[in-house]
N, C-alpha and C positions, 0 to 999 in steps of 0.2 A: 197608779200613775203618780209617781213622785215628781215634784217640780221644784225648780230653784226660785222662780219668781212667784210671789204670792198673788192672791186675789184680795183686793181691799174691799171691805164692806163698810159703807158710810151710811149710817141710819141712826136717828136719835132714839129709836125704840129698841131697848135691849132684847126684847123677845124676838124681834125680826132678826137682829144681828146673831143671836144664838141659834135660831133655826137655820139661817143660811150657813153660818160657820160649821154647824154640825153636819149639814148636808155636804158642803164642799170638802170638809176634812175626811168624811167617809169615802170620798172619791180619791183621796190621796193628795189633795191640794193643801198647800200652806195658806193660811188665812190670817189676815191682819184686820183689825176692826178700828173704826173711828166713830165717835158718837155725834159728830156734827161736821158740817162742811169745812169749817176752819181747821179742825184737826185733820180732816181728810186731805186738805191741801198740803199741810205740813208733812203728813206721812207720805203722800204721793211723791213730793219733791225729794224726800229723803231716801225712800226705799225703791222707788220706780217699779210698782207692781205691773203685771202685764194686763190686768183688768181691774176696773173699779165698778162696783155695783152701788149706785147712789140713789138715796131717797130724794124726793122733791122738796117736801116741806120739813125744814129743820131750823132750829134756832141759829142765828148768825147767817152764815153763807149757806144758801139753799142749794139743792142738787143741780139745778140748771145754771145757777151762777157759778158753782164750782166747775161744772163742765166748761163753761165759757173761759174761765180763768186758766184752766189747764190747757185748753186748746191755744189760747193766746200766748201761753208760756212755751209753745212750740211742741207740745206733746200731741202729735197727730195720731190718727188711728193706727198707723204703722208701729207706734211705740206703746200706745195705751188704748185699750178698748174701754169705753165708758158706756155703761148700761144704766139707763134710768129705770128704777124699780119703784113703781108708784101704786097707790091705792086708787088711782084714777083722777088725780087732781091736776093733771096736765095732759096735753094732747101730743100725739105723735109729731105734729108739725112744730110745736114748741121745742120738743126734744131734738129734732133735726136741726132747727135754727140755732140751738145752743151748741151743737157739735157732737151730740151723742151718737153712738153707733147702733143703738137699739133701745127699745122701750118694752118693758114687760110689766103687766099688772101683778100686784102682790099675790093675787089668787092663782097666777100662772107660774109659780116658782119652779115646778118641774120642767116647764118649757125653757125657763132660764137655764136650768141645770144642763139640759140637753144641748142648748145653743153654745154654752161655754165649753162643754166637752168637745164639741165639733169645731170650735173656732180655730182657724189657721194660725193665729198668733199665739195660741196656747203653747207653752213649752212642750217640746216633743212633737209638735206638728210641723208640717213642711213650710208653712207661711203662705201668704197670699192675700187673704181678706177675711172680714168677719163672716161667720156662718149665719149671722142674724141681722144683716144690714137691712135697713128700711126698704 
């Protein structure tokens, strides 16, 4: 499944970024990485990925803050899926209030993979809505 629009991984842990990037690339996705929320914001506004997988706790702009800023910039769920990927330091309610489309625990990375594969916004899919909405 080759795609034109990448998935953006925003996480300050290089091991997590590498693991997710390897997994998504093995599925044929183009992957772009950012090591914190500030870089994630710059990259998102520049390349317009179809999905961003964001960590919660990072130096500078955290994942929930990044989500709020992107939604306030007019990037709604129809243009950008934002998935909070956390070790459990935030709640589903916090993610919803920030504007995220979904929340996955870092131990559930295979569920994240399945959800992104099935998402209607994924390039090559018919469109409609997130496969992993709250």
